[in-house]
Residue, then its C-alpha position, 0 to 999 in steps of 0.5 A: x455382531x457387536x463383538x465382531x464390529x469392535x474387533x474390526x474397529x480396533x484393527x482399523x485403528x491399529x497402526x498395522x491394520x490393513x482391513x478395509x470395510x469390504x473385507x469386513x463385510x466378507x469375513x462377516x458373511x463367512x462367519x454367518x454362513x458357518x454359524x448357519x451350517x453348524x445349526x443346520x447340521x445339529x437340526x439334521x442329527x436330531x431329526x435322524x435320531x428321532x426317526x431311528x426306531x428303538x430295538x427292544x431287548x428281545x429283538x436285540x437277542x434275536x438279532x445277535x442269535x441270527x448273527x451268531x448263526x451266520x458266523x457258524x454257517x460260514x465257519x462250517x462252510x469253510x471246514x466242509x470246503x477244506x474237507x472236500x479239498x483234502x478228500x480230493x487230494x487223497x483221491x488224487x494220490x490214490x488215482x496216481x498210485x493206481x496209474x503208477x503200479x501194474x501187474x508184474x512177476x518178480x521172477x521176470x520183471x525187467x530193470x525198466x519195469x522195476x524203475x517204473x514201480x518207484x525203486x532206485x537204481x541202487x535197489x534195482x541192481x541189488x535185486x537183479x544180483x539177488x535174483x539173477x546171480x544168487x538164484x533167488x526165486x519167488x514162489x508165492x507173493x510173500x517171498x517178495x516181502x523178504x527182499x531186504x529193501x521192501x518194507x511192509x508199506x511198500x509190500x502192501x501197496x504192491x501185493x495185489x499187483x504181484x502175479x507169480x507164474x509158476x509154470x513159466x518159472x519151472x519152464x513147463x516142467x513138473x514141480x511141487x511144494x517141498x513142504x507139502x508134497x507126498x512121496x509119490x509127488x516127489x518121485x513124479x518130479x524126479x526123486x527116487x523112492x529112497x530120496x523122497x523118503x529121506x526128504x519127508x523124514x527130514x521135513x518132519x524132524x527139522x520142522x519144514x524146509x525154509x529153502x530148497x537148498x536144504x535138500x543137500x542136508x538130507x540127500x547127496x549134494x549133486x542130486x540136491x543141486x539138480x532136484x532143487x529146480x523142481x521144488x519150492x517152499x511155501x511160506x504159508x507153511x509155518x516152520x516148527x520152532x523149539x524154545x531153546x530155554x525149555x528144550x530137552x536132550x531128547x528133542x535136541x538129539x532128534x533135530x537134524x541141525x544139532x549134534x549130540x555134542x551141541x545138545x549136551x552143551x546146551x542142556x548143561x548150560x541150562x542146568x546151571x540156571x542160565x538162559x539164552x536170549x539171542x541166537x548169538x548167545x550159543x557162541x558162548x558154548x564154543x560148539x557152534x559155527x556161523x554156518x550152524x547159527x545161520x540154519x538154526x535161527x529159523x528154528x529157535x525161539x527164546 
């Protein structure tokens, strides 16, 4: 306090002083109040520190484990929530697919129905040209997978919705599987005994038909063109193939799609220690036309 009095006295004695006794009392009172508050704050802090309970090391350990467990539970809850949301999204996608697809017959599906299945206008027009102009028929579900723009994933999605109506396809007429029909069954749908016998022999020699138009390779073209409307080929029958690099002259001469000249050319080529790796390699022999290779590609392995 003496220090403060001396300070104020010096100020009053100064030529620049404007501090009066009233001001001195006010400043002094303010300083006293500040000192009291500081002391009181210090007392309160000490009192709080004394009242705070001390935590043992074991209690700290338990508390940390509890906090860790709460964080883990929160994390698992978030993960479970995200998993449920993902499953919900997947389920929603499956439901949308179920709603999107419907039962259809590729032999009679319309452009509008094809569009609803998710195909583009360009794909639809290509399909209609293949079916309506080129005469593509679908006798079993797998026939639909041979369409060039139908990939494996799309076919798997659509497979259970495909339903082939063969009676409708053949307009109520009798029909038979060209690869499995007996002589009597072929006669029943319109073949003569002679034609039926030729068909069965050709089937055995070639290793099964891959398309009805092959009838023209074993009976007269005019008759084949009429009778092909009463038969179909089943893709479940596996076509017999020959390994062109291990074949004998006798096997080639027996096969309907090789001439004696072509068979000899192949055997001579193999005798030189050379091999074929692709159907196009046969063109190096100068003995096969493009038409020949188009047929043979179904019956050869390399």
